[in-house]
C-alpha positions in Angstrom: 42.7 46.3 46.1 40.6 47.8 48.7 38.5 45.1 49.9 39.3 44.9 53.5 37.4 47.6 55.5 34.0 46.5 56.8 34.3 43.0 55.6 35.4 41.4 58.9 32.2 39.1 58.8 33.2 37.8 55.3 36.8 36.9 56.3 35.7 35.4 59.9 36.8 31.9 59.8 34.4 30.8 62.5 31.6 30.6 60.1 33.6 28.3 57.9 34.8 26.1 60.5 31.5 25.6 61.9 30.1 24.5 58.6 32.8 21.9 58.0 34.0 21.0 61.5 37.5 22.3 60.7 39.8 23.4 63.7 42.1 25.9 62.1 44.9 26.9 64.6 46.4 29.7 62.4 45.6 33.4 63.2 43.9 35.0 60.3 46.0 37.8 58.7 44.8 40.2 55.9 47.9 41.7 54.2 48.3 43.5 51.0 46.0 42.6 48.1 48.1 43.4 44.9 46.7 43.8 41.6 48.1 44.8 38.2 47.0 45.0 34.6 48.3 46.5 31.4 47.9 46.3 27.7 49.3 47.7 24.5 48.2 47.5 20.9 48.7 48.8 17.4 46.4 48.9 14.3 47.5 49.7 10.8 45.0 50.2 7.9 45.9 50.3 4.2 43.3 50.4 1.5 41.1 47.3 2.3 43.7 45.7 4.7 43.7 46.1 8.5 46.5 44.6 10.6 46.2 44.6 14.4 48.2 43.4 17.4 47.2 43.4 21.1 49.2 42.4 24.2 47.4 42.2 27.6 48.5 41.1 30.9 46.6 40.8 34.2 47.5 39.5 37.7 45.5 39.3 40.6 45.9 37.8 44.3 44.9 34.1 43.8 42.9 33.9 47.2 40.3 36.5 46.1 36.9 35.2 46.8 38.3 31.9 48.5 37.5 30.8 51.8 39.7 32.4 54.6 40.2 29.0 56.5 41.9 27.3 53.4 43.8 30.2 51.7 46.4 32.8 53.0 45.4 36.3 52.6 48.8 37.8 53.7 51.1 36.1 51.0 51.7 38.9 48.5 53.3 36.6 46.0 50.4 34.5 45.5 49.1 35.5 42.1 47.1 34.3 39.3 48.4 36.1 36.1 47.4 35.8 32.6 49.1 36.9 29.3 47.0 37.2 26.1 48.4 38.0 22.6 46.3 38.5 19.5 47.3 39.3 16.0 44.6 39.6 13.2 44.7 40.5 9.4 41.4 41.5 7.9 40.7 42.3 4.3 37.5 43.7 2.8 36.6 44.3 -0.8 33.8 44.5 -3.2 33.1 43.5 -6.6 29.7 44.4 -8.2 27.0 43.1 -5.9 29.5 40.9 -4.0 31.1 41.8 -0.9 34.1 39.9 0.5 35.6 39.8 4.0 38.6 37.7 4.9 40.2 37.2 8.2 43.3 35.5 9.7 44.1 35.5 13.3 46.1 33.9 16.0 45.4 34.0 19.7 47.9 33.0 22.5 47.1 32.4 26.1 49.6 31.7 28.8 49.2 31.5 32.6 52.2 33.2 34.3 54.1 30.1 35.5 54.7 32.0 38.7 51.0 31.6 39.7 50.0 29.7 42.7 47.5 29.1 45.2 48.6 29.7 48.9 46.9 26.9 50.4 46.8 26.2 54.2 48.2 22.7 54.6 45.3 20.3 54.4 45.3 18.5 57.6 43.3 18.7 60.7 46.4 18.2 62.9 46.8 21.2 64.9 50.5 20.7 64.9 50.9 21.2 61.2 48.0 23.3 60.3 49.3 26.6 59.0 52.1 25.2 56.9 52.4 27.1 53.6 51.7 24.9 50.5 52.4 26.8 47.2 50.3 24.8 44.7 51.7 26.1 41.3 49.7 25.8 38.2 50.1 26.3 34.6 47.8 26.2 31.5 48.4 27.4 27.9 46.4 27.7 24.6 46.8 28.7 21.0 44.2 29.2 18.5 44.4 29.9 14.8 41.4 31.0 13.0 40.7 31.5 9.3 37.1 32.9 8.0 35.8 34.0 4.8 32.4 35.6 4.6 30.8 36.6 1.3 27.6 38.7 0.8 25.7 38.8 -2.3 23.0 41.2 -3.1 21.3 40.0 -6.3 18.1 42.0 -5.9 16.9 45.1 -4.1 16.0 43.9 -0.6 17.6 40.5 -0.8 20.9 39.8 0.7 22.5 36.3 1.0 25.3 36.0 3.4 27.6 32.9 3.3 30.8 31.9 5.2 33.4 29.1 6.0 35.6 29.0 9.2 38.4 26.9 10.3 39.8 26.7 13.7 42.9 24.7 14.8 43.5 24.8 18.5 46.3 23.5 20.8 46.1 23.5 24.6 47.7 22.3 27.9 44.6 22.4 30.2 45.3 23.4 33.8 47.7 21.3 35.4 47.7 19.3 38.8 49.2 21.1 41.8 52.8 21.4 41.3 55.6 21.8 43.8 57.5 24.2 41.6 56.8 26.5 38.7 56.1 24.6 35.5 59.0 24.8 32.9 57.5 26.7 30.1 60.1 25.3 27.6 58.6 22.0 27.9 55.4 23.0 26.1 55.2 24.2 22.5 52.3 25.5 20.5 50.0 22.8 18.8 52.3 20.1 20.3 51.0 16.8 21.9 54.5 15.7 23.1 54.3 14.8 26.9 56.5 17.1 29.1 58.9 15.5 31.6 57.0 13.3 34.1 56.7 14.5 37.7 58.8 12.2 40.0 55.6 11.6 42.1 52.6 12.1 40.2 53.9 10.9 36.6 52.0 12.4 33.8 48.7 13.0 35.9 47.6 16.5 35.2 49.6 17.0 32.1 47.3 16.7 29.2 48.5 18.5 26.0 45.9 18.2 23.2 45.0 19.7 19.9 41.6 19.8 18.0 39.9 21.3 15.0 36.5 22.8 14.1 35.1 23.4 10.6 32.0 25.6 10.3 29.9 26.6 7.3 26.9 29.0 7.5 24.5 30.4 5.2 21.9 33.3 6.0 19.3 34.9 3.9 17.7 38.4 4.5 14.6 39.7 2.6 13.6 43.4 3.5 10.7 45.5 2.3 9.2 48.7 3.6 7.0 46.9 6.1 8.9 43.8 7.1 12.3 41.9 7.1 12.8 38.3 7.2 15.9 36.3 8.3 16.6 32.5 7.9 20.1 30.8 8.4 21.8 27.6 9.5 25.1 26.8 10.6 26.8 23.3 10.3 29.9 22.6 12.4 32.2 19.6 12.5 34.6 19.4 15.6 37.2 16.8 15.7 36.2 15.7 19.1 32.4 16.2 18.9 31.5 15.4 15.5 28.8 17.2 13.6 26.1 19.7 14.8 23.6 21.7 12.9 21.9 24.7 14.2 19.2 26.9 12.7 18.2 30.7 13.2 15.1 32.4 12.0 13.9 36.0 12.7 11.4 38.4 11.4 10.5 42.2 12.1 7.4 43.9 11.0 6.7 47.8 10.9 3.1 48.3 11.9 3.5 51.9 11.4 6.5 54.4 10.5 7.2 54.5 14.2 6.2 51.1 15.8 7.6 47.7 14.9 7.3 44.2 16.3 10.2 41.5 15.9 10.7 37.8 16.9 13.7 35.5 16.8 14.6 31.9 17.5 18.1 30.4 17.4 19.7 27.1 18.6 23.2 26.4 19.4 25.8 24.2 21.1 28.9 24.7 23.4 31.5 22.1 23.4 33.1 21.3 26.9 36.4 23.4 27.2 39.7 21.6 28.1 39.5 23.1 31.5 36.5 20.9 32.4 37.4 17.8 30.3 40.9 17.6 32.0 40.4 18.9 35.4 43.0 17.3 37.5 43.7 17.6 41.3 45.8 15.0 43.4 47.7 15.2 46.5 50.1 12.9 48.5 48.8 11.2 51.6 51.3 10.8 54.6 51.7 7.1 53.8 53.1 8.0 50.4 49.9 7.0 48.4 48.5 9.6 46.0 45.1 10.8 47.0 43.2 11.4 43.7 40.5 14.2 44.3 39.6 15.1 40.6 40.3 13.3 37.5 39.9 13.9 33.8 36.8 13.1 31.7 37.6 13.7 28.0 34.3 12.3 26.9 32.1 15.3 28.2 29.4 16.0 25.7 28.4 19.6 24.5 25.8 21.7 26.4 22.7 22.4 24.3 21.4 25.9 24.2 18.2 27.6 22.5 17.0 31.1 22.8 13.8 32.8 21.6 12.9 36.6 21.7 9.8 38.8 20.9 10.5 42.7 20.8 8.4 45.7 20.5 10.0 49.2 19.6 8.4 52.6 19.5 10.0 55.6 18.2 7.9 58.5 19.3 10.5 60.9 18.2 13.9 61.1 16.8 15.2 61.9 20.4 12.8 59.7 22.3 12.3 55.8 22.0 11.1 52.9 23.9 11.6 49.2 23.6 10.3 46.3 25.3 11.7 42.7 24.9 10.6 39.3 26.3 12.9 36.5 26.0 13.7 32.8 27.0 17.1 31.0 27.3 17.6 27.4 27.9 20.6 25.4 28.6 20.5 21.7 29.1 23.0 18.7 29.5 24.7 20.6 32.2 27.9 19.2 33.8 27.5 17.4 37.1 29.9 16.1 39.6 30.1 12.2 39.8 32.1 10.0 42.1 33.9 7.3 40.5 36.6 4.5 41.2 40.2 5.8 40.8 42.2 2.8 42.1 43.6 2.2 38.7 45.5 5.4 38.8 49.2 5.0 39.5 50.1 4.6 43.3 46.6 5.1 44.3 44.9 3.3 47.5 43.1 0.1 46.7 39.8 1.8 47.6 40.4 5.2 46.0 37.6 7.2 44.8 37.6 10.6 43.0 35.4 13.1 41.5 35.0 13.9 37.8 32.7 15.8 35.6 29.8 14.3 33.7 26.8 15.2 31.9 23.4 15.2 33.4 20.8 14.9 30.5 18.1 15.9 33.2 19.8 19.1 34.5 18.8 22.3 32.9 18.7 26.2 33.3 15.7 28.0 32.0 15.6 31.8 32.2 12.5 34.0 31.2 13.3 37.7 31.0 11.7 41.0 30.3 13.9 44.1 29.1 12.7 47.6 29.2 14.8 50.2 27.5 14.2 54.0 27.1 16.4 56.4 25.1 16.2 60.1 25.5 18.2 62.9 23.9 18.4 66.6 23.8 16.2 67.1 26.9 18.1 70.4 27.4 19.5 71.2 24.0 22.0 73.9 25.2 24.0 71.2 27.1 22.8 68.0 25.1 21.4 66.4 28.1 20.3 62.9 27.5 19.6 59.6 29.4 19.4 55.8 28.7 17.6 53.6 30.9 17.9 49.7 30.8 15.9 47.4 33.1 15.9 43.6 33.1 13.7 41.5 35.0 14.4 37.7 34.9 13.0 34.7 36.5 13.4 30.9 35.9 14.2 27.6 37.5 17.2 25.2 37.6 17.2 21.4 37.7 20.4 20.8 39.8 22.9 18.4 38.4 23.5 15.3 40.2 20.8 15.6 42.7 17.7 16.3 40.2 16.3 18.9 42.6 14.3 21.7 41.0 15.2 25.1 42.4 12.7 28.0 41.5 15.7 30.4 41.1 18.4 31.2 38.5 21.5 30.8 40.5 23.9 33.8 40.5 21.5 35.7 38.5 19.8 38.7 40.2 16.1 39.0 39.4 16.2 42.5 38.8 19.1 44.6 37.2 18.6 48.3 36.2 21.2 50.9 34.9 20.4 54.7 34.3 23.0 56.7 32.4 22.7 60.4 32.5 25.0 62.5 30.2 25.7 66.0 28.9 28.1 68.3 27.3 28.1 71.6 29.5 30.8 72.8 27.1 31.5 71.7 23.5 34.9 70.0 24.5 33.6 68.3 27.8 31.5 65.2 28.4 30.1 64.2 31.6 28.3 60.9 32.3 26.7 59.4 35.5 25.9 55.8 35.6 23.6 54.4 38.4 23.3 50.6 38.8 20.8 48.8 40.9 20.9 45.0 41.5 18.7 42.8 43.5 20.1 40.0 45.5 20.6 36.5 44.2 21.3 33.0 45.2 24.7 31.7 45.1 25.7 28.9 42.5 27.2 25.5 43.6 24.0 24.1 45.6 24.0 20.3 45.8 20.3 20.3 46.9 17.1 22.6 46.9 17.2 22.8 50.7 20.5 25.0 50.6 18.4 27.8 49.1 17.2 28.9 52.5 20.7 28.9 53.9 22.3 32.2 54.9 25.5 31.6 53.1 23.9 31.0 49.8 21.8 34.5 49.9 23.7 37.3 48.5 22.3 40.9 49.0 22.0 43.4 46.3 23.5 46.8 45.9 23.4 50.3 44.5 26.4 51.8 42.6 27.3 55.0 41.0 30.1 55.9 38.6 31.1 59.2 37.2 33.1 59.7 34.1 34.4 63.0 32.6 36.3 63.5 29.4 37.9 66.8 28.1 39.4 67.6 24.8 42.6 69.7 25.5 43.5 70.0 22.0 42.3 68.4 18.9 43.0 64.6 19.2 44.4 65.2 22.9 41.9 64.0 25.4 42.0 63.9 29.3 39.7 61.4 31.0 38.8 60.7 34.7 36.5 58.0 35.9 35.4 57.8 39.8 34.1 54.3 40.2 31.8 53.4 43.1 31.3 56.9 44.2 29.4 56.0 47.3 32.1 53.5 48.5 29.4 50.7 48.5 30.3 47.3 49.9 28.8 44.7 47.5 29.5 41.1 46.3 30.5 40.0 42.7 30.3 36.8 41.1 31.6 33.8 43.0 35.3 32.9 42.6 34.7 29.1 42.1 31.0 28.6 42.1 31.1 26.0 45.0 30.0 26.8 48.6 33.0 24.5 49.8 35.4 26.8 48.2 34.1 30.3 48.1 33.8 33.0 50.8 30.2 33.7 51.9 30.3 36.4 49.0 33.2 37.8 47.0 33.9 41.4 48.1 34.4 44.0 45.3 36.6 47.1 45.2 35.3 50.2 46.9 35.9 53.9 45.6 38.5 54.0 42.7 39.7 57.1 40.8 41.3 56.6 37.3 42.9 59.1 35.1 43.7 58.6 31.5 45.2 60.6 28.8 44.8 59.7 25.1 46.0 61.1 21.8 44.8 60.1 18.3 45.7 61.3 14.9 44.5 60.9 11.3 46.5 60.3 8.2 47.0 63.2 5.9 44.6 63.3 2.9 45.3 63.9 -0.6 44.5 67.6 -0.1 47.0 67.9 2.7 44.4 68.2 5.5 
């Protein structure tokens, strides 16, 4: 991964040591930054049935985006690798005014058990600073989902949609630091049996769980020539979080044949993932006592969300349309860090305290935005020249969890984001597309107080990117594709690795210029006429 050149200021340990008072005696080294990903899949269709299978693997250097004074950047074996497998069976059918769609799917996630963080030994003793500490991790999950959706159209313009879903999940949330790779044979899908205990930490950080969710929803759509009305409600029962009912309403009015106005409102909830509920980190002190840094809180409550939107759409011509959308999103009951007593944990110090996640009822994130979209087609018919412009302007505020401070910014969200795509077909078999992306700067996440907004290490600069895509049809079904990403070789930041200034680099460097090539072949079955 080419994130080395022109980033000396980002990797400079001096700025981190000055911030925390550390005195790191190890010379910094930036080695190879390996990265790999691959996937395969197959899909089969037969009448109303569709069967698909996907296998995906990704592995990146585990130090990416993390502070250079705490993590090694020259350990090529330090990876964070994920494997995802998904199999799904879908059936669709109709009977008169009824339409049925059934789906069964299974999703499997596994962290590569060779994944570890290459951590610089956490001590301020210059004699031991620099010892490698391979902090192995493991996590896994399995999800079974069954869903049935029924659509009924009893009258012209009236459609009723109802459904039932059932999810059964099993997971082993991210473990505590391990001195050696986790024995994957000790975890089985949908099992809650405890794997073999660690000789030092016991069962701490090993939390196999299962949970279920049943959802029922009903939605009605009534449409005429001049307007459409939508009303719906979804009810969920989660085995850990009990019941939740969330409504949705929307309407669209056609003021003329070319001009329409729409509005919508919906509410939702998001349960705390096992990753947050069972976060576990502990280390060993020189005196043999366990130092508990972070402990689980299985009782985390769900986040509460609601969203509203008003939109205008004008179709001036079949090749020219404009859309303007105003929206507001709100998330409350956010997660906060809380310091609690932890001396009841095995082999802890008598005065032990640790951090855990908790809900802060007063913490919230409110974002107001304005989207502007323009669609242009056939500007030059001979080459099918067209363009799409997307512009998003957003502002809002956050009430920080824990401190209660109000920040007049939405953290890790640029106030301006724009994308212009220009495309053409200079020849019938060739497609050329040019994407130009402009982003303003933003404020980093992980602030503990509103005063940190003014600090240099929380201010992330904006950027301008340009990507080129070319596709060419060699023969029917055989296509060659080429993508030149970040043509200008811009240096820019991505989202934070952790979202906490105590762990992240001043900003997370992203790859420079990258060239991709691809070859694809698709075929269609022979129809009854032999074509």
